[in-house]
C-alpha positions as CSV (number, residue, x, y, z in Angstrom):
1,M,76.2,86.9,109.6
2,A,72.8,88.0,110.5
3,V,69.9,86.5,108.7
4,L,67.3,88.8,107.6
5,F,63.5,87.8,107.5
6,R,60.9,89.5,105.5
7,Q,58.0,90.7,107.7
8,S,54.7,90.2,106.4
9,R,52.4,93.2,106.0
10,T,50.1,92.2,108.8
11,T,52.6,91.5,111.3
12,R,54.3,94.8,112.6
13,T,56.5,95.0,115.6
14,S,57.0,98.2,117.6
15,A,60.6,97.7,118.1
16,P,63.3,96.2,115.8
17,A,64.8,92.9,116.7
18,A,68.0,93.2,118.8
19,T,71.0,92.6,116.9
20,P,73.6,90.2,118.4
21,Y,76.9,91.6,119.7
22,R,79.8,91.5,117.1
23,P,83.2,92.2,118.5
24,G,85.2,94.8,116.6
25,I,89.0,94.7,115.8
26,A,89.8,96.6,119.1
27,D,88.2,93.8,121.0
28,L,90.0,91.1,119.1
29,T,93.5,92.6,118.9
30,P,94.8,91.8,122.4
31,R,93.6,88.2,122.1
32,L,94.9,87.6,118.6
33,L,98.2,89.5,118.6
34,P,100.2,86.7,120.3
35,R,99.0,84.3,117.6
36,L,99.6,86.7,114.7
37,W,103.0,88.0,115.6
38,P,105.0,84.8,114.7
39,Y,103.1,84.7,111.5
40,W,104.0,88.3,110.4
41,V,107.6,87.7,111.6
42,T,107.8,84.7,109.3
43,V,106.2,86.5,106.4
44,Y,108.7,89.4,106.8
45,R,111.7,87.1,106.9
46,R,110.6,85.6,103.6
47,T,110.0,88.8,101.9
48,W,112.5,91.4,103.2
49,R,114.8,91.1,100.1
50,G,112.1,92.1,97.8
51,S,111.3,95.2,99.8
52,V,114.9,96.1,99.9
53,I,115.1,95.9,96.1
54,T,112.1,97.9,95.5
55,S,113.0,100.6,98.1
56,F,116.6,101.2,97.3
57,L,117.8,99.5,94.2
58,M,115.0,100.4,91.8
59,P,115.2,104.2,92.4
60,F,119.1,103.9,92.1
61,L,118.7,102.3,88.7
62,Y,116.2,104.9,87.6
63,L,118.5,107.8,88.6
64,T,121.4,106.1,87.0
65,A,119.5,105.7,83.8
66,M,118.3,109.3,83.8
67,G,122.0,110.3,84.4
68,I,123.3,108.3,81.7
69,G,120.4,108.9,79.2
70,L,120.0,112.6,79.7
71,G,123.7,113.2,80.5
72,S,124.7,112.0,76.9
73,F,122.6,115.2,75.7
74,V,124.6,117.7,77.8
75,D,127.8,119.1,76.4
76,D,130.7,118.6,79.0
77,N,132.7,121.8,77.9
78,A,129.9,124.2,77.8
79,G,130.3,125.9,81.1
80,P,128.6,129.2,82.1
81,A,129.8,130.9,79.0
82,A,127.4,129.0,77.0
83,L,124.5,130.6,78.8
84,V,125.6,134.2,78.0
85,E,125.7,133.7,74.2
């Protein structure tokens, strides 16, 4: 983190001070990837069941509840003739 100093009014510089080089994520990725890969594999192994439940089971339960809940309001024997009347 860069430390900022307040300039006095009598001291003025013609050029701003050079900022130190700070590597970006593109510079760090090749070096850090071998260290981070085992960590994320371990995290995935611990949490995959929760993602399966939220991805597949919850929509299935929602659609089942809508089918049973809204299906109870629909008459089973109405057919297309009920639309004409």
